[in-house]
FITITI-806433 format. One line per 4 residues: number of its first residue (from 1); for each residue x, y, z of C-alpha. Coordinates in Angstrom, 1 decimal, decimal comma. Each point is the difference from the previous one (the first is absolute). Layout:
<nodes>
NUM) X:Y:Z  ...
</nodes>
This chain:
<nodes>
1) -20,0:-30,2:6,4  -1,6:1,1:-3,3  2,0:0,7:-3,1  -0,9:3,7:0,2
5) 1,3:0,2:3,6  3,1:-1,9:-0,9  0,7:2,4:-2,8  -0,5:3,0:2,3
9) 2,3:-1,5:2,7  2,8:-0,7:-2,5  -0,2:3,4:-1,8  0,0:1,6:3,4
13) 3,3:-1,8:0,7  1,4:1,2:-3,3  -0,9:3,6:0,9  1,8:-0,4:3,4
17) 3,1:-1,3:-1,9  -0,2:2,9:-2,4  0,2:2,5:2,8  3,5:-1,3:0,9
21) 1,3:1,9:-3,0  -1,5:3,4:0,8  3,3:1,5:1,1  2,3:-1,6:-2,6
25) -1,9:-1,0:-3,2  -0,6:3,4:-1,5  -0,1:1,3:-2,7  -1,3:-3,5:-0,7
29) -3,4:-0,9:1,5  -0,4:-2,1:3,2  -1,1:-3,5:-1,0  -0,7:-3,2:2,0
33) -0,6:-3,5:-1,3  -1,1:-3,3:1,5  0,1:-3,4:-1,7  -2,5:-2,6:1,2
37) -0,5:-3,7:-1,0  -2,4:-2,5:1,6  -0,9:2,6:2,6  3,6:0,5:1,2
41) 2,2:3,0:-0,5  3,1:-1,1:-1,9  1,6:3,3:-0,7  -0,2:3,7:1,0
45) 1,8:3,1:-1,3  0,1:3,7:-0,1  1,9:2,6:-2,0  2,9:1,3:2,1
49) 1,7:2,5:-2,2  0,6:1,0:-3,7  2,1:-2,7:-1,7  -0,9:-2,7:2,6
53) -2,3:-2,9:-1,0  -3,7:0,9:-0,2  -2,5:-1,4:2,4  -1,1:-2,8:-2,3
57) 3,6:-1,1:-0,6  0,8:-0,1:3,7  -3,1:-2,1:0,6  0,9:-2,4:-2,8
61) 3,6:-0,3:1,3  -1,4:-0,8:3,4  -2,4:-2,6:-1,4  2,7:-1,5:-2,3
65) -2,7:-1,9:-1,9  -3,4:1,6:-0,6  -1,9:-2,1:-2,6  -3,7:0,2:0,5
69) 0,2:2,8:2,7  -2,0:3,2:0,3  1,8:3,3:0,3  -1,5:2,9:1,9
73) 1,7:3,2:-0,9  -0,8:3,6:0,9  0,9:1,5:-3,5  -0,1:-1,3:-3,5
77) 3,1:-2,0:-0,8  2,4:1,9:-2,2  0,3:-0,7:-3,7  3,1:1,9:-1,0
81) 3,7:-0,4:0,3  1,4:2,6:2,5  2,6:-0,7:2,6  -1,6:-3,4:0,3
85) -1,8:-2,4:-2,4  -3,8:0,0:-0,4  -1,8:-1,6:2,9  -2,9:-1,2:-2,1
89) 2,5:-2,1:-2,0  1,4:-1,5:3,2  -3,5:-0,9:1,2  -0,8:-1,7:-3,4
93) 3,3:-1,9:0,1  -0,7:-1,2:3,6  -3,4:-1,5:-1,2  -2,0:2,0:2,4
97) -3,7:-0,8:-0,4  -1,7:3,2:1,2  1,0:3,6:0,8  -2,1:2,3:2,2
101) 0,9:3,6:-0,5  -1,1:2,9:2,2  0,3:2,7:-2,7  1,4:0,6:-3,5
105) 3,3:1,8:-0,2  -0,4:3,6:-1,2  3,5:0,1:-1,6  -0,5:0,2:-3,8
109) 2,8:-2,6:-0,4  -2,1:-2,5:1,9  -3,7:1,0:0,1  -2,1:-3,0:-1,1
113) 3,0:-1,7:-1,8  0,9:-2,2:3,0  -3,6:-1,1:0,5  -0,4:-0,7:-3,8
117) 3,3:-2,0:-0,1  -1,2:-2,2:2,9  -3,4:-0,6:-1,6  1,5:-0,7:-3,4
121) 2,0:-2,8:1,6  -3,1:-1,6:1,6  0,3:1,4:3,5  -3,2:0,9:1,8
125) 0,2:3,7:1,0  -2,2:1,8:2,5  0,3:3,7:0,7  -1,5:2,5:2,4
129) 0,3:-1,7:3,4  1,0:2,8:2,5  0,7:2,3:-2,9  -0,6:3,2:2,1
133) 2,4:-1,2:2,7  2,7:-0,8:-2,6  -0,4:3,4:-1,7  0,2:1,7:3,4
137) 3,3:-1,8:0,8  1,5:1,5:-3,2  -2,0:3,2:-0,2  3,0:2,1:-1,0
141) 1,1:-2,5:-2,7  -3,5:0,0:-1,5  -0,2:3,8:0,1  3,3:0,3:-1,9
145) -1,1:-2,5:-2,6  -3,5:1,4:-0,5  0,7:3,8:0,3  3,6:0,5:-0,9
149) 0,9:1,7:3,2  1,1:-1,3:3,4  -2,1:0,0:3,2  0,9:3,1:2,1
153) 0,2:-0,2:3,8  0,7:3,1:2,0  1,4:-0,4:3,5  -0,2:2,8:2,5
157) 0,6:0,2:3,8  -1,3:2,6:2,4  -0,8:0,7:3,6  -3,5:-0,1:1,3
161) -0,4:3,7:-0,8  1,2:-0,5:-3,6  3,6:1,1:0,2  2,6:-1,6:-2,2
165) 2,9:2,0:1,5  0,6:3,0:2,2  0,6:3,4:-1,5  3,7:-0,5:0,4
169) -0,4:-3,1:-2,2  0,7:-2,5:2,8  -1,9:-3,2:-0,7  2,0:-2,8:1,6
173) -1,9:-2,0:1,0  -3,7:0,6:-0,4  -0,9:-3,7:0,3  1,4:-2,8:2,1
177) 2,1:-3,0:-1,1  -2,9:-2,3:-0,8  -1,5:2,5:-2,4  3,3:0,5:-1,7
181) 0,4:-3,8:-0,4  -3,4:0,0:-1,7  1,2:2,6:-2,5  2,8:-2,4:-0,9
185) -2,7:-2,6:-0,8  -1,7:2,6:-2,2  3,3:0,9:-1,8  0,7:-3,7:-0,6
189) -3,2:-0,3:-2,0  0,9:2,9:-2,3  2,2:0,1:-3,1  0,8:3,7:0,3
193) 0,0:2,7:2,5  -0,6:3,6:-1,1  1,2:2,9:2,1  0,7:3,7:-0,5
197) 3,2:2,1:0,1  -1,2:1,7:3,2  -0,2:-3,2:1,9  3,4:-1,2:-1,2
201) 1,7:3,3:0,9  -1,7:0,3:3,4  0,3:-3,6:1,2  2,7:-1,6:-2,2
205) -1,8:-3,4:0,0  1,0:-3,2:-1,8  -3,7:-1,2:-0,4  1,2:-3,6:-0,2
209) -1,8:-3,1:1,2  1,3:-1,3:3,3  -0,9:-3,3:1,7  -2,6:0,0:2,8
213) -0,7:-2,5:2,8  -1,6:-3,1:-1,4  0,5:1,1:-3,6  2,3:-1,2:-2,8
217) 3,8:0,4:0,4  1,6:3,1:-1,5  1,7:-2,3:-2,6  -3,3:-1,1:-1,5
221) -1,5:3,5:-0,3  0,5:1,8:-3,2  0,5:3,8:0,2  -2,6:2,2:-1,7
225) 0,9:2,6:-2,6  0,2:3,3:1,8  -1,3:2,8:-2,2  1,0:3,6:1,1
229) -2,0:2,8:-1,4  2,5:2,8:-0,2  -1,1:2,5:-2,8  2,6:2,6:1,0
233) 2,8:-2,5:0,6  0,5:1,0:3,6  0,9:-3,4:1,5  3,8:-0,3:0,3
237) 1,8:-3,0:-1,4  1,1:-0,9:3,5  -3,5:-0,8:1,2  -0,3:-3,4:1,6
241) -2,9:-1,0:-2,3  2,3:-0,1:-3,0  2,4:-2,4:1,7  -2,4:-2,7:1,1
245) -1,5:-1,9:-2,9  -2,0:0,7:-3,2  -0,9:3,6:-0,5  -1,5:2,4:-2,5
249) 0,3:3,8:0,1  -2,8:2,0:-1,7  1,2:3,5:-0,9  -0,5:2,7:-2,6
253) 3,5:-0,3:-1,5  3,2:-1,6:0,9  3,4:0,5:-1,7  2,3:-1,5:2,7
257) 1,6:-3,4:0,1  -0,6:-1,2:3,5  -1,2:-3,4:-1,0  -3,5:0,4:1,4
261) -2,7:-1,3:-2,3  -2,0:3,0:-1,1  -3,3:0,7:-1,8  -0,6:3,5:-1,4
265) -3,2:-0,5:-2,1  -2,5:0,2:2,8  0,6:3,5:1,3  -2,4:2,5:-1,6
269) 0,0:3,7:1,0  2,0:-0,8:3,1  -2,3:-2,8:1,2  0,2:-3,7:-0,4
273) -2,8:-1,5:-2,1  -1,1:-2,7:2,3  -2,2:-2,2:-2,2  2,6:-0,3:-2,9
277) 2,6:-0,9:2,6  -2,2:-2,7:1,5  -0,7:-1,4:-3,5  3,8:0,0:-0,7
281) 0,7:-1,9:3,2  -2,7:-2,6:-0,8  1,0:-0,5:-3,7  3,8:0,3:0,2
285) 0,8:-1,2:3,5  -2,9:-2,5:0,6  -1,0:1,9:3,2  -3,3:-1,5:1,3
289) -0,2:2,2:3,1  1,5:3,3:1,0  0,3:1,3:3,6  0,1:3,7:0,4
293) 2,0:1,0:3,0  0,3:3,7:-0,2  -0,9:3,3:1,6  -3,4:1,8:0,1
297) 0,4:1,6:-3,4  0,7:-3,1:-2,1  -2,5:-2,1:2,0  -2,6:2,8:-0,7
301) 0,9:0,1:-3,7  -0,7:-3,7:-0,4  -3,4:0,3:1,9  -1,1:3,0:-2,0
305) 0,9:-1,7:-3,2  -2,2:-3,0:1,0  2,9:-2,4:-0,4  -0,1:-1,5:3,5
309) -1,4:-3,5:0,2  0,7:-0,6:3,7  0,9:2,4:2,8  1,7:-1,2:3,2
313) 0,1:2,4:2,9  2,0:-1,0:3,1  -1,4:2,0:2,9  2,0:0,3:3,2
317) -1,5:0,4:3,4  1,8:3,4:0,4  -1,1:3,6:0,0  2,5:2,8:-0,9
321) -2,2:3,1:-0,1  0,1:2,9:-2,4  3,7:-0,1:-1,0  -0,5:-2,6:-2,7
325) -0,1:-0,9:-3,7  -3,1:-1,3:-1,6  -0,7:-3,4:-1,5  -0,5:1,2:-3,6
329) 0,5:3,3:-1,7  -2,1:1,4:-2,8  -1,7:3,3:-0,8  -2,5:1,1:2,8
333) -3,6:-1,0:-0,5  -2,9:2,5:0,3  -2,6:-2,4:1,1  -0,1:-3,2:2,0
337) -2,0:-1,6:-2,9  3,3:0,2:-2,0  1,8:-2,3:2,4  1,6:-3,2:-1,5
341) -2,5:-2,6:1,3  1,5:-3,4:0,8  -1,7:-3,4:0,5  -0,3:-1,4:3,5
345) 3,4:-1,3:1,1  1,1:-3,4:1,1  1,4:0,7:3,5  2,7:-2,2:1,7
349) 1,9:0,6:3,2  3,7:-0,5:-0,5  1,9:0,2:3,3  -0,9:3,3:1,6
353) -1,0:1,5:-3,4  -2,9:-0,3:-2,4  0,1:-0,8:-3,7  -2,9:1,4:-2,1
357) -0,2:-1,6:-3,5  -2,2:1,8:-2,5  -0,7:-2,0:-3,2  -1,0:2,6:-2,6
361) 0,1:-2,5:-2,9  -1,1:-3,5:1,0
</nodes>
């Protein structure tokens, strides 16, 4: 096998390892690493969760001794002291001969510094192998680092004729169990969930991540920050969402002492300023990806503001007829040419339902 094919095979293995952290590593990126010497894999690793050893360290620990080895890693080795020491220093100390990196790290604390440190210590560094695949694996992390705002995913569910609920507000359940398990996978990849006061008052949800068949155990899943947009402070302190993990209330003013973390600076003229809120979540709370699970009005507001990067629509094989509520709510249009055009969706059958994934921002 040629050197090029060998490099591709080993970096592909590193990408597979990196995917093991997709439900637990955030807000850190998913990273995989493979150590090879004399054509044999001597160590492998991936980043499991914040505070845990990075992928390169796990691989070095497995190898025990890595002098003269080549390390294939999906993201530039870190060069700063965070919860763990710099990986680039560990690779130098282990006397690794060569490091093949899929893509540089966009984090300003790292970007280029890890690669330069390796080169300054005589290590051969190659970059760019499967760079697109490595970026795609950490699309939300790259977006936060490069734009200052998180990736926004909106999740909706409807019947075949577009109903999200009956006129009497009954919506349990539109989709079947398999689709609801898929939503848990989606939640588990997000750092925050945004919802509105109307949804909380009507459904009293917790919006927590729960385990699903074949997925990680509940103990290994971190709970996302639940952000409730409640400009008029209508949600009672007894709501379940306040009792079940990290939360943030966004309201116009708050003078009580109910212990609920509250932000008041994002409500302007009775409405929540969505972009400043997103930037706050990215910069202050390290939120890479936000899931919007809300009613038609808030979902429509995100779409109209062009803040949606991905739209998931779970469509049930059910028809309810005219007594229904629509998928999104915004001012009526005068012409069909004013419709919000979406790209062609990725369509996947999940149980008896269908999932349509629209990627608005690749």
